[in-house]
C-alpha positions in Angstrom: 14.4 -12.6 7.7 12.0 -12.3 4.5 8.6 -12.3 6.8 9.8 -9.3 8.8 10.9 -7.5 6.0 7.7 -7.7 4.3 5.7 -7.1 7.9 7.7 -3.7 8.0 7.3 -2.8 4.2 3.1 -3.7 4.5 3.1 -1.8 7.6 4.5 1.2 5.7 2.5 1.2 2.8 -0.3 1.0 5.4 0.6 4.3 6.8 1.3 5.9 3.3 -1.8 4.6 1.9 -3.7 6.1 5.1 -2.0 9.5 4.5 -2.9 9.4 0.6 -6.5 8.9 2.1 -6.3 12.2 4.1 -4.9 14.0 1.3 -7.5 12.9 -1.5 -10.3 14.0 1.5 -8.5 17.6 1.9 -8.0 18.6 -1.6 -10.5 20.2 -4.1 -8.0 19.8 -7.0 -9.4 17.8 -9.6 -5.7 17.1 -11.1 -4.5 16.5 -7.7 -7.4 14.1 -7.1 -6.7 12.4 -10.0 -2.7 12.2 -9.6 -3.6 10.8 -6.0 -5.9 8.2 -7.1 -3.7 7.2 -9.8 -0.6 6.8 -6.8 -3.3 5.3 -4.4 -3.8 2.5 -6.8 -0.5 1.6 -7.3 0.5 1.5 -3.8 -2.7 -0.8 -3.2 -1.4 -2.8 -6.1 2.1 -3.4 -4.1 0.1 -3.4 -0.9 -1.7 -6.6 -2.1 1.3 -7.9 -3.5 3.3 -8.1 -0.1 0.1 -9.5 1.6 0.0 -12.3 -0.7 3.5 -12.8 -0.2 3.0 -13.0 3.6 0.5 -15.3 3.0 2.5 -17.9 0.8 5.2 -17.4 3.1 3.2 -18.4 6.4 2.0 -21.4 4.3 5.6 -22.3 3.4 4.6 -21.8 -0.3 8.1 -19.4 -0.5 
């Protein structure tokens, strides 16, 4: 059950970061770029954390 939930969260964050990347490419507003970049960095941290949990789970560390 945990691994299924982690996969769903991983896929959702993947889509969100892709969409955020498109927003970053489309804007010329410096304030928005800073805000989007900060949000992207935070999402990537969560994304990487979920990836590590999935890896640990697949190796039966959890």
